C-alpha positions as CSV (number, residue, x, y, z in Angstrom):
1,M,173.4,63.9,64.9
2,A,173.5,61.0,67.3
3,R,177.0,59.8,68.3
4,Y,177.8,56.1,68.7
5,E,174.7,55.1,66.7
6,H,175.1,51.4,67.2
7,L,174.7,51.9,71.0
8,H,171.3,53.6,70.4
9,K,169.8,50.4,69.0
10,K,168.0,48.1,71.3
11,A,169.6,44.6,71.6
12,G,167.9,41.6,70.1
13,S,169.1,39.1,72.8
14,A,170.1,39.0,76.4
15,E,173.7,38.4,75.4
16,E,173.7,41.4,73.1
17,G,172.0,43.5,75.8
18,L,174.7,42.8,78.3
19,G,177.3,43.6,75.7
20,R,175.6,46.9,74.9
21,L,175.6,47.9,78.6
22,I,179.3,46.9,79.1
23,E,180.3,48.9,76.1
24,I,178.3,52.0,77.3
25,L,180.0,51.8,80.7
26,K,183.4,51.4,79.1
27,L,182.7,54.5,76.9
28,L,181.5,56.6,79.9
29,R,184.7,55.7,81.8
30,S,187.0,56.4,78.8
31,P,188.8,59.7,78.0
32,G,186.2,61.9,76.4
33,G,183.4,60.1,78.2
34,C,181.6,61.4,81.3
35,D,183.6,63.3,83.9
36,W,181.4,62.0,86.7
37,D,181.6,58.4,85.7
38,R,185.4,58.6,85.2
39,V,186.2,59.7,88.8
40,Q,184.0,57.1,90.5
41,T,185.6,54.3,92.6
42,H,184.2,51.1,94.2
43,K,183.8,53.0,97.5
44,S,182.3,56.2,96.0
45,I,179.3,54.3,94.5
46,R,179.0,51.6,97.2
47,N,175.8,53.2,98.6
48,C,174.3,53.3,95.1
49,L,174.2,49.5,95.1
50,I,172.6,49.4,98.5
51,E,169.9,51.9,97.5
52,E,169.2,50.2,94.2
53,A,168.8,46.9,96.0
54,Y,166.3,48.4,98.4
55,E,164.3,50.1,95.6
56,T,164.2,46.7,93.9
57,V,162.8,45.1,97.0
58,E,160.2,47.8,97.4
59,A,159.0,47.2,93.8
60,I,158.7,43.5,94.6
61,D,156.7,44.2,97.7
62,N,154.4,46.6,95.8
63,E,154.1,44.1,92.9
64,D,155.0,46.9,90.6
65,F,156.5,45.0,87.7
66,E,157.1,47.9,85.5
67,N,159.2,49.5,88.2
68,L,160.8,46.2,89.1
69,C,162.1,45.9,85.5
70,E,163.6,49.4,85.8
71,E,165.1,48.7,89.3
72,L,166.6,45.4,88.3
73,G,168.3,47.3,85.4
74,D,169.7,49.7,87.9
75,V,171.1,46.8,90.0
76,L,172.6,45.3,86.8
77,L,174.2,48.7,86.0
78,Q,175.9,48.7,89.4
79,V,177.3,45.2,88.8
80,V,178.6,46.2,85.4
81,F,180.0,49.4,86.8
82,H,182.0,47.6,89.5
83,G,183.0,45.0,87.0
84,N,184.4,47.5,84.5
85,M,186.3,49.3,87.3
86,A,187.8,46.1,88.5
87,E,188.8,45.2,85.0
88,E,190.5,48.5,84.6
89,E,192.5,47.9,87.8
90,G,193.5,44.4,86.7
91,K,191.6,42.8,89.6
92,F,189.0,40.7,87.8
93,S,186.7,41.0,84.8
94,I,183.0,40.9,84.2
95,L,183.6,37.5,82.6
96,D,185.1,36.4,85.9
97,I,182.0,37.5,87.6
98,E,179.8,35.6,85.2
99,N,181.9,32.4,85.3
100,G,182.2,32.6,89.0
101,V,178.5,32.7,89.7
102,C,177.8,30.0,87.0
103,D,180.4,27.7,88.6
104,K,178.9,28.3,92.0
105,M,175.3,27.5,90.8
106,I,176.5,24.3,89.1
107,R,178.5,23.3,92.2
108,R,175.5,23.9,94.5
109,H,173.0,22.1,92.4
110,P,174.6,18.6,92.0
111,H,171.1,17.0,91.7
112,V,170.7,18.9,88.4
113,F,174.2,19.0,87.0
114,F,175.4,15.7,88.2
115,D,173.9,12.2,88.7
116,Q,172.6,12.6,92.2
117,Y,169.3,10.9,93.0
118,I,166.5,12.5,94.9
119,E,163.7,10.2,96.1
120,S,160.6,12.4,95.6
121,I,159.5,15.9,95.0
122,E,157.8,15.9,98.4
123,Q,161.1,15.4,100.3
124,S,163.3,17.3,97.9
125,I,162.9,20.8,99.3
126,D,164.2,20.0,102.7
127,K,166.9,17.7,101.3
128,L,168.0,20.3,98.8
129,A,168.2,23.0,101.5
130,E,170.3,20.7,103.7
131,K,172.5,19.8,100.7
132,W,173.0,23.5,99.8
133,E,174.2,24.3,103.3
134,N,176.5,21.2,103.3
135,I,178.1,22.4,100.0
136,K,178.5,25.9,101.3
137,R,180.2,24.5,104.5
138,E,182.5,22.4,102.3
139,E,183.4,25.5,100.2
140,H,184.5,27.2,103.4
141,K,186.2,24.2,104.9
142,G,189.0,25.1,107.3
143,E,187.3,28.4,108.4
144,T,186.5,28.8,112.1
145,L,182.9,29.6,113.1
146,T,183.8,33.2,113.9
147,E,185.7,33.6,110.6
148,N,182.6,32.4,108.8
149,I,180.3,34.7,110.8
150,R,182.5,37.7,110.1
151,K,181.7,37.3,106.4
152,V,178.2,38.4,107.1
153,P,178.3,41.9,105.6
154,N,178.3,44.9,108.0
155,A,176.3,46.9,105.4
156,L,173.2,44.7,106.0
157,P,170.4,46.1,108.1
158,A,171.1,45.3,111.7
159,L,168.0,43.0,112.1
160,I,169.0,40.9,109.0
161,K,172.7,40.7,110.1
162,S,171.8,39.5,113.6
163,Y,169.4,37.0,112.2
164,K,172.1,35.5,109.9
165,V,174.7,35.5,112.7
166,Q,172.4,33.6,115.0
167,K,171.5,31.1,112.3
168,K,175.2,30.3,111.7
169,A,175.8,29.9,115.5
170,A,172.7,27.7,115.8
171,R,174.0,25.3,113.0
172,V,176.9,24.3,115.3
173,G,174.6,23.8,118.3
174,F,175.0,27.2,120.0
175,D,171.3,27.8,120.7
176,W,168.5,27.4,123.1
177,D,166.4,24.2,123.1
178,S,163.2,26.1,122.4
179,V,161.7,29.5,122.0
180,S,161.0,29.5,125.8
181,G,164.7,30.1,126.4
182,A,164.7,33.1,124.2
183,L,161.5,34.4,125.9
184,D,163.2,34.0,129.3
185,K,166.2,35.9,128.0
186,L,163.9,38.7,126.7
187,A,162.6,39.2,130.3
188,E,166.2,39.2,131.6
189,E,167.3,41.8,129.1
190,E,164.3,44.0,129.8
191,R,165.3,44.0,133.5
192,E,168.9,44.9,132.6
193,L,167.8,47.7,130.4
194,M,165.6,49.1,133.1
195,G,168.6,48.9,135.5
196,A,170.7,50.8,132.9
197,M,168.0,53.4,132.6
198,Y,168.0,53.8,136.4
199,D,171.8,54.4,136.3
200,G,171.4,57.0,133.6
201,N,174.5,55.8,131.7
202,K,173.9,56.3,127.9
203,E,176.5,53.8,126.8
204,H,175.2,51.1,129.2
205,M,171.6,51.8,128.0
206,K,172.7,51.5,124.4
207,E,174.4,48.2,125.1
208,E,171.4,46.7,127.0
209,L,169.0,48.0,124.3
210,G,171.1,46.2,121.7
211,D,170.9,43.0,123.8
212,L,167.2,43.3,124.0
213,L,166.8,43.8,120.2
214,F,169.2,40.8,119.6
215,T,167.0,38.6,121.8
216,V,163.8,39.7,119.9
217,V,165.5,38.6,116.7
218,N,166.2,35.2,118.3
219,I,162.5,34.9,119.1
220,A,161.7,35.7,115.5
221,R,164.1,33.0,114.3
222,F,162.6,30.3,116.6
223,L,159.1,31.3,115.2
224,D,160.5,31.1,111.6
225,L,159.5,34.8,111.1
226,D,161.5,37.4,109.3
227,P,162.2,40.2,111.9
228,E,162.8,42.8,109.2
229,E,159.4,42.1,107.7
230,A,157.7,42.0,111.1
231,L,159.2,45.4,112.0
232,N,158.3,46.9,108.6
233,G,154.8,45.6,109.1
234,A,154.5,47.2,112.6
235,T,155.9,50.5,111.2
236,E,153.4,50.6,108.4
237,K,150.6,49.8,110.8
238,F,151.8,52.7,113.0
239,I,151.8,55.1,110.0
240,K,148.2,54.0,109.0
241,R,147.0,54.6,112.6
242,L,148.7,58.1,112.6
243,E,147.0,58.8,109.3
244,Y,143.6,57.8,110.8
245,I,144.2,60.1,113.8
246,E,145.2,62.9,111.5
247,K,142.2,62.4,109.2
248,Y,139.5,62.3,112.0
249,G,141.2,64.9,114.1
250,T,141.1,67.3,111.1
251,M,137.3,66.4,110.8
252,E,137.0,67.5,114.4
253,G,138.8,70.7,113.6
254,K,142.1,69.9,115.2
255,T,145.6,69.5,113.8
256,F,148.0,67.0,115.4
257,E,149.6,69.8,117.3
258,E,146.3,71.1,118.6
259,M,145.0,67.7,119.8
260,S,145.0,66.8,123.5
261,P,146.6,63.6,124.6
262,E,143.1,62.3,125.5
263,Q,141.8,63.1,122.0
264,M,144.8,61.3,120.4
265,D,144.3,58.3,122.7
266,R,140.6,58.1,121.8
267,L,141.3,58.2,118.1
268,W,144.2,55.7,118.5
269,K,141.9,53.2,120.1
270,R,139.3,53.7,117.3
271,A,142.1,53.2,114.7
272,K,143.1,49.9,116.4
273,D,139.5,48.7,116.3
274,E,138.8,49.8,112.7
275,L,142.1,49.1,110.9
C-alpha cells in the first residue's frame, strides 16, 4: 500500500505543485525519510546544481522540449533542496527566496510596475537594458569596482567569467577604443607565449596562455559574440570532421590508428570542403 497517498496525486495548479515538492523534500530530510537526502549539505550537492543547469542548457540547444521540462524540474528540485536546508538551519526560507526574487523583478522593471514612460517600442529595448544596468548599479551603490567584479561566481566556465569581468570593467571606461586594440594585444600575447615556450617554464607558459585566451574573449566581446558559443561551435565542427575522417578511413580499410598523417590530412581537407 502506498504511503503518504496525498503526495502521489498530481497537483492541479503551479502553487499546489510547488507545495507538493516542498513537502516531499521536507519528508525526505526528516527522521524516517531518506538516509542519503538527510546527510546532504549545501556544499555536498553544489555540483548537482551546476550539472542540472548545463543539462537544461543542452535541452534548450537541442530544442528537446520534453527533456527541457524534465531538466527544469531538476533545477527546481535543487532550488527547493537548498531552500529547505537553509530553513532547517534558520538562515532563510523558500518564502524568502520567492519574495526576494519577486521584489527584485519589480524593482528592476519600473516601467511596468511604476509610472515610468517609455517613448516607443522601437527604442524601448536599448533604454530598458540601460535602465536595468542603472538599477543594478544603484542596488550595489558603495561597492568598489573590484568588489563588484569579485561577485562574478568562480564556478562559472572560465570563458563566461572572463567575459562578465571584462564587461564590468568596460562599463567604467577601462577598455580599448575599438577591436583593433584587442587584436594588437592578441599578437603581443602570442609573442609572449612563444617566448615562454622557448624558456620552457610551465608556470610561465600557463600564465601567457591564460593572457592569450583572455584577449580572445575581449575580441569576442567587441564583436558582440558569445565566446562560449563560438568555442562550442568550433569543438562540434572538429568532432564532425573527425567523424568524417573515421567514416571514410574505415571505407578505405583503415582505422584511425592505422592511417598515415598524409591520409588523415587528405580526408581532413575533404571534410573542410564538404561539411
